[in-house]
C-alpha positions in Angstrom: 98.4 -43.4 84.3 94.3 -43.1 84.3 92.1 -45.6 85.4 88.4 -46.5 84.1 86.0 -47.5 86.4 83.7 -49.8 85.2 80.3 -49.4 85.9 78.4 -52.6 86.8 75.1 -52.2 84.5 74.6 -54.7 82.1 73.8 -58.1 83.5 73.4 -61.1 81.2 73.7 -64.3 83.5 70.4 -63.3 85.7 67.8 -64.7 83.5 70.6 -67.7 82.9 70.6 -68.4 86.6 66.8 -68.1 86.9 66.4 -71.1 84.3 69.2 -72.8 84.7 68.5 -72.9 89.3 64.7 -73.6 87.8 66.1 -76.9 86.3 68.1 -77.4 88.9 65.0 -77.2 91.3 63.1 -79.8 89.0 65.5 -82.5 88.1 67.7 -81.9 91.5 71.3 -80.5 92.6 72.7 -83.8 93.0 71.9 -85.1 89.6 73.0 -81.5 88.0 76.1 -81.6 89.8 76.8 -85.3 89.0 75.8 -84.5 84.9 78.3 -81.3 85.1 81.5 -83.5 87.3 80.8 -86.9 84.2 81.4 -83.7 81.4 84.6 -82.9 83.3 85.8 -86.3 83.3 84.8 -87.0 79.7 86.8 -83.5 78.9 89.9 -85.0 81.1 90.0 -87.7 79.6 89.3 -87.7 75.9 92.2 -84.3 76.4 94.9 -86.9 78.1 93.8 -89.7 75.3 94.3 -86.7 72.2 97.0 -85.8 73.8 98.4 -89.0 74.7 97.4 -90.3 70.3 99.4 -87.1 69.2 102.5 -87.8 71.5 102.5 -91.8 70.5 102.0 -90.6 66.6 98.7 -93.0 65.9 95.6 -91.2 66.2 93.8 -89.4 63.5 93.4 -86.5 65.6 89.5 -85.3 66.0 88.9 -85.7 62.6 87.5 -89.7 61.5 87.4 -91.0 58.1 85.0 -89.1 55.2 84.8 -85.5 57.2 83.3 -87.4 60.5 83.9 -86.7 63.5 85.9 -89.7 65.5 85.3 -91.2 68.5 87.2 -88.7 70.2 86.3 -85.9 69.2 82.1 -87.2 69.3 83.1 -87.5 73.5 84.1 -83.6 73.2 81.1 -82.8 72.1 79.2 -85.1 74.3 81.2 -84.1 77.7 81.1 -80.5 76.4 77.4 -80.4 76.1 77.9 -81.8 79.7 79.5 -79.3 81.1 77.9 -76.4 79.3 75.4 -75.3 81.6 76.8 -75.2 84.7 80.1 -73.8 83.7 80.6 -73.2 79.7 77.6 -70.8 79.3 77.8 -68.9 82.8 81.7 -68.5 81.7 80.5 -66.8 78.8 78.2 -64.7 80.0 79.8 -63.3 82.4 82.6 -62.7 79.6 80.1 -60.5 77.6 79.2 -58.9 80.6 82.6 -57.7 81.3 82.9 -56.5 77.2 79.7 -54.9 77.4 80.5 -52.4 81.0 83.8 -51.5 79.4 82.7 -51.1 76.2 79.6 -48.4 78.1 82.0 -46.7 80.2 84.5 -46.7 77.2 82.4 -44.8 74.9 79.9 -42.8 78.1 81.9 -39.4 78.1 81.8 -39.2 74.3 78.0 -39.5 75.1 78.0 -36.6 78.1 
């Protein structure tokens, strides 16, 4: 089996880290941390409530009447927006870096 060494050439997250670092410096690191912690708590609460309603067979799920979102769905949206700057966006950027680096390593021998 032959392993491919993946270069660390792509860096998507440094720009976001600089922007989010400026935001946390302006509002305070405790506020940003509290926002992320509150969002994670809301996410956990909403997911447990959703699973509990599904278990009991009483909930309408995430969709409400007339094609909108239920209060549970809106709670998930709000919680995701609170968690996104500190947790989700860096996670997606790191995954994007891994995919891009793998693609570069995979197709680099073709161009050589």
